[in-house]
C-alpha positions as CSV (number, residue, x, y, z in Angstrom):
1,M,21.5,-41.3,-17.0
2,L,21.0,-37.6,-17.2
3,R,20.6,-35.5,-13.9
4,F,20.1,-31.8,-13.7
5,R,20.9,-29.4,-10.9
6,L,21.4,-25.5,-10.6
7,I,24.0,-22.7,-9.4
8,S,26.5,-20.1,-10.8
9,C,30.1,-19.2,-10.1
10,F,30.9,-16.8,-12.9
11,A,27.4,-15.3,-13.2
12,F,26.8,-15.4,-9.4
13,A,30.0,-13.4,-8.8
14,A,28.9,-10.9,-11.4
15,A,25.5,-10.5,-9.8
16,I,27.1,-9.9,-6.4
17,S,29.5,-7.3,-7.8
18,A,26.7,-5.5,-9.5
19,G,24.5,-5.7,-6.3
20,R,27.1,-3.6,-4.4
21,F,25.9,-0.6,-6.3
22,A,22.2,-1.4,-6.1
23,H,21.4,1.1,-3.3
24,A,23.0,4.0,-5.1
25,E,21.9,3.3,-8.7
26,P,19.8,0.3,-10.0
27,P,21.5,-1.9,-12.6
28,V,20.7,-1.0,-16.1
29,A,19.6,-4.5,-16.8
30,A,16.8,-4.4,-14.2
31,L,14.8,-1.9,-16.2
32,P,14.0,-3.9,-19.4
33,E,13.7,-7.2,-17.6
34,A,10.0,-6.9,-17.0
35,E,9.4,-6.0,-20.6
36,A,11.3,-8.5,-22.7
37,P,13.7,-11.5,-22.2
38,P,17.4,-11.1,-22.9
39,K,18.6,-11.7,-26.4
40,L,22.3,-12.2,-25.7
41,V,24.1,-15.3,-24.2
42,R,27.6,-15.5,-23.0
43,V,29.1,-19.0,-22.4
44,G,32.3,-19.6,-20.3
45,L,34.1,-22.8,-19.3
46,S,36.3,-23.5,-16.4
47,K,39.9,-24.6,-17.2
48,R,39.1,-28.2,-16.2
49,A,35.9,-28.3,-18.4
50,A,37.7,-26.7,-21.3
51,E,40.1,-29.6,-21.4
52,K,37.2,-32.0,-22.3
53,L,34.7,-29.7,-23.9
54,S,35.0,-27.2,-26.8
55,E,33.8,-23.8,-25.8
56,L,33.1,-22.9,-29.4
57,R,31.2,-26.2,-30.0
58,V,29.1,-25.7,-26.9
59,A,28.2,-22.1,-27.9
60,R,27.3,-23.2,-31.4
61,L,25.1,-26.0,-30.2
62,V,23.3,-23.7,-27.7
63,E,22.7,-21.2,-30.5
64,L,21.2,-23.9,-32.7
65,Q,19.0,-25.1,-29.8
66,L,17.7,-21.6,-29.0
67,G,17.1,-20.5,-32.6
68,G,17.8,-17.3,-34.4
69,D,16.2,-14.9,-31.9
70,V,19.1,-15.3,-29.5
71,Q,22.7,-14.4,-30.1
72,V,25.6,-16.3,-28.4
73,A,28.5,-13.9,-28.0
74,A,31.9,-14.8,-29.0
75,E,33.4,-13.6,-25.7
76,P,32.5,-15.4,-22.4
77,V,32.5,-12.1,-20.4
78,G,31.0,-8.7,-20.8
79,P,29.9,-5.6,-18.7
80,L,28.6,-6.5,-15.3
81,D,25.3,-4.5,-15.9
82,E,24.8,-6.1,-19.4
83,F,21.3,-7.5,-19.9
84,A,22.5,-11.0,-20.9
85,L,22.2,-14.6,-19.9
86,R,25.5,-15.8,-18.5
87,V,26.5,-19.5,-18.6
88,F,29.4,-21.0,-16.7
89,I,30.3,-24.7,-17.2
90,D,32.5,-26.5,-14.7
91,M,33.4,-30.1,-13.9
92,K,33.1,-31.0,-10.3
93,E,34.1,-34.6,-10.9
94,A,35.6,-36.5,-13.8
95,T,32.2,-37.4,-15.3
96,L,29.9,-34.7,-13.7
97,V,29.5,-31.5,-15.7
98,E,27.8,-28.6,-13.8
99,V,26.0,-25.9,-15.9
100,Q,25.2,-22.6,-14.1
101,V,23.0,-20.0,-15.8
102,Q,21.9,-16.6,-14.6
103,V,20.4,-13.3,-15.7
104,I,20.7,-10.2,-13.6
105,G,17.5,-9.8,-11.5
106,K,16.5,-13.5,-11.6
107,R,17.5,-16.7,-9.8
108,V,20.6,-18.7,-10.6
109,E,19.8,-22.0,-12.1
110,T,22.2,-25.0,-11.9
111,R,22.0,-28.4,-13.6
112,T,24.4,-31.3,-13.3
113,V,24.9,-33.6,-16.3
114,D,26.3,-37.1,-15.7
115,V,28.4,-38.0,-18.8
116,S,29.9,-41.2,-17.6
117,G,30.4,-43.7,-20.4
118,L,29.8,-41.1,-23.1
119,P,32.3,-40.0,-25.8
120,W,33.1,-36.3,-25.2
121,E,31.5,-35.4,-28.6
122,V,28.2,-36.9,-27.4
123,A,28.7,-35.4,-23.9
124,T,29.1,-32.0,-25.4
125,R,25.7,-32.4,-27.0
126,F,24.1,-33.4,-23.7
127,V,25.7,-30.4,-22.0
128,A,24.4,-28.1,-24.7
129,I,20.9,-29.5,-24.3
130,A,21.0,-29.0,-20.6
131,T,22.3,-25.4,-21.0
132,S,19.5,-24.6,-23.5
133,E,16.8,-25.9,-21.2
134,S,18.1,-23.7,-18.4
135,L,18.3,-20.7,-20.7
136,R,14.7,-21.2,-21.9
137,S,13.4,-21.3,-18.3
138,L,15.1,-17.9,-17.6
139,M,14.1,-16.3,-20.8
140,V,10.4,-16.5,-20.0
141,P,9.3,-12.8,-19.4
142,R,8.6,-12.1,-15.7
143,R,4.9,-11.9,-15.0
144,K,3.9,-8.7,-13.4
145,P,2.2,-9.4,-10.1
146,R,-1.5,-8.6,-9.9
147,P,-2.1,-5.5,-7.9
148,R,-3.3,-6.5,-4.4
149,S,-6.5,-4.9,-3.2
150,P,-5.9,-2.9,0.0
151,T,-7.3,-4.4,3.2
152,P,-10.1,-2.6,5.2
153,D,-7.5,-1.7,7.8
154,E,-5.2,-0.2,5.1
155,I,-8.1,1.8,3.6
156,A,-9.1,3.1,7.1
157,A,-5.6,4.1,7.8
158,K,-5.3,6.0,4.5
159,L,-8.7,7.8,5.2
160,A,-7.6,8.7,8.7
161,S,-4.3,10.3,7.4
162,E,-5.8,12.3,4.5
163,P,-7.2,15.8,5.3
164,S,-10.8,16.2,4.4
165,Y,-13.9,18.4,5.1
166,E,-17.4,17.5,6.2
167,I,-20.7,19.4,5.9
168,N,-23.5,18.0,8.0
169,G,-27.1,18.8,8.8
170,A,-28.6,17.4,12.0
171,L,-31.9,17.1,13.8
172,E,-31.1,17.7,17.5
173,A,-33.0,17.4,20.8
174,A,-31.8,18.2,24.3
175,Y,-33.1,18.6,27.9
176,V,-32.0,21.8,29.5
177,G,-32.0,21.2,33.2
178,D,-31.5,24.8,34.3
179,A,-34.6,25.9,32.3
180,S,-36.5,22.6,33.1
181,T,-37.5,22.3,29.5
182,A,-36.6,20.4,26.3
183,V,-35.4,22.0,23.0
184,F,-35.7,20.6,19.5
185,G,-34.4,21.9,16.2
186,S,-31.7,21.7,13.6
187,R,-28.0,22.2,13.4
188,L,-25.7,23.0,10.4
189,G,-22.0,22.4,10.8
190,I,-18.7,22.2,8.9
191,T,-15.8,20.1,10.0
192,F,-12.2,20.1,8.9
193,H,-10.6,16.7,9.4
194,Q,-6.9,16.3,9.9
195,R,-4.6,14.2,12.1
196,P,-4.9,14.0,15.1
197,L,-7.7,16.5,15.7
198,S,-10.7,17.7,13.7
199,E,-12.1,21.2,14.1
200,R,-15.9,21.9,13.8
201,L,-17.9,25.1,13.6
202,S,-21.7,24.8,13.9
203,L,-24.8,26.9,14.2
204,A,-28.1,25.6,15.8
205,W,-31.6,27.0,15.9
206,L,-33.8,25.3,18.6
207,G,-37.2,25.8,20.0
208,S,-38.4,24.8,23.5
209,L,-41.7,23.4,24.7
210,D,-42.4,26.7,26.6
211,G,-42.2,28.7,23.4
212,S,-38.7,30.2,24.0
213,L,-36.0,30.0,21.4
214,W,-32.4,28.8,21.7
215,F,-29.8,29.7,19.0
216,E,-26.1,29.2,19.3
217,G,-22.7,29.1,17.7
218,D,-20.5,26.3,18.7
219,V,-16.8,25.4,18.2
220,A,-15.5,21.9,18.9
221,A,-12.4,19.7,18.5
222,L,-12.7,15.9,17.8
223,H,-10.6,12.8,17.3
224,R,-11.7,10.0,14.9
225,F,-11.3,6.3,15.6
226,W,-11.7,4.2,12.5
227,F,-13.1,0.6,12.7
228,G,-12.8,-0.1,9.0
229,P,-13.5,2.2,6.0
230,D,-17.3,2.3,6.7
231,L,-17.5,2.8,10.5
232,R,-15.9,5.3,12.8
233,L,-16.3,6.9,16.2
234,K,-15.7,10.6,16.9
235,V,-15.1,11.9,20.4
236,G,-14.3,15.4,21.5
237,A,-15.4,18.5,23.3
238,G,-16.9,21.9,22.5
239,F,-17.9,25.3,23.7
240,A,-21.0,27.3,22.6
241,L,-22.3,30.8,23.0
242,A,-26.1,30.8,23.0
243,G,-28.9,33.3,23.0
244,V,-32.1,32.3,24.8
245,G,-35.3,34.2,24.8
246,S,-38.9,34.4,23.6
247,P,-40.1,36.2,20.4
248,G,-40.4,39.9,21.1
249,V,-38.4,39.6,24.4
250,D,-34.8,40.4,25.2
251,V,-32.4,37.6,24.5
252,D,-30.2,36.4,27.4
253,P,-26.7,35.1,26.7
254,W,-26.0,31.6,27.9
255,L,-22.8,29.5,27.8
256,R,-22.5,25.8,27.1
257,A,-19.6,23.4,27.6
258,H,-20.1,19.9,26.3
259,A,-18.7,16.6,25.3
260,I,-19.3,14.9,21.9
261,A,-19.6,11.2,21.0
262,E,-20.7,10.4,17.4
263,L,-21.0,7.1,15.6
264,D,-20.6,7.4,11.8
265,V,-21.9,4.7,9.4
266,R,-21.1,5.1,5.7
267,M,-24.1,5.3,3.5
268,T,-22.5,6.2,0.1
269,P,-18.8,6.7,-0.9
270,S,-19.0,10.3,0.3
271,S,-21.6,10.4,3.0
272,F,-22.3,9.1,6.5
273,F,-25.3,8.6,8.7
274,V,-24.4,9.9,12.2
275,I,-25.9,9.1,15.7
276,G,-24.6,11.6,18.3
277,L,-24.7,12.2,22.0
278,D,-24.0,15.7,23.4
279,P,-23.9,15.8,27.2
280,G,-22.7,19.0,28.9
281,I,-23.5,21.9,31.2
282,T,-25.2,25.2,30.7
283,V,-24.3,28.5,32.4
284,D,-26.8,31.4,32.8
285,P,-24.6,34.4,33.6
286,A,-27.6,36.6,34.4
287,R,-29.0,34.3,37.1
288,E,-25.6,32.8,37.9
289,T,-26.9,29.3,37.6
290,V,-25.5,26.1,36.2
291,G,-27.5,23.2,34.9
292,P,-27.2,20.0,32.9
293,W,-27.6,19.6,29.1
294,L,-28.5,16.2,27.8
295,G,-28.5,16.2,24.1
296,G,-28.7,13.8,21.1
297,S,-28.8,14.1,17.4
298,L,-29.3,12.3,14.1
299,A,-27.3,13.7,11.2
300,F,-26.5,13.1,7.6
301,T,-23.0,14.3,6.5
302,F,-21.2,14.8,3.2
303,E,-17.4,14.4,3.2
304,G,-15.1,15.7,0.6
305,R,-11.3,15.7,0.0
């Protein structure tokens, strides 16, 4: 009866010794491993196994089993970083032969051959067959793993960490409590995104129901919260300097401090649809009055990197 098991003394010790230097410099054998299987085999026997089995006979039979593409070296040992298959044959018991095979960078395979009741010439053939089967299993080229697609959270984290810029155009409406009127118009802005804050500069041109005009320049700082690659929330605060007046009439300076909350939904790979809220307060220095500002906007943004 033939039983097969797997492990390596000689080769395993070589792999451990080579592994001590792995942090400083990768083994030479690790480089070609992913490209082609090793073409060199070294066979070694323990003292106890050599008393029953012929090392040269085992090596010759293994070479015949594997064919002409593989060379079985005459010496059982070689450089520790050599890209070769190493075989170590030992006898754990009087009739149990243990075959251990390893190549650097792969698992150690062990097979146990029960040779009880067999002449040693026949037993040598069984050991050579077991060795050849282990070698074939380790000579199969390693399959390169398929690249894993990033998860939505990983994509979002990458987007959040990369600097980018954003150009947006918005339709905006607001109720100006101090003037007891509503204003409507458009806003054009540019935003520079980085971590942790984004900076925005925008210009707005708004008209009111009573015929007056409101135009302003605004600076703001925001922080982005990503809920996946296609959805994010921006919150922040800003400060604006505005001019308010009617056509042909002197323009009065106003100040506006405000908060920002915007929900961005991706429309294309480089654009978002944005719904924004813009609450704040207005200050009229001329009249020394303060009033509420309740604003909202719909915007379409283009983002580049």
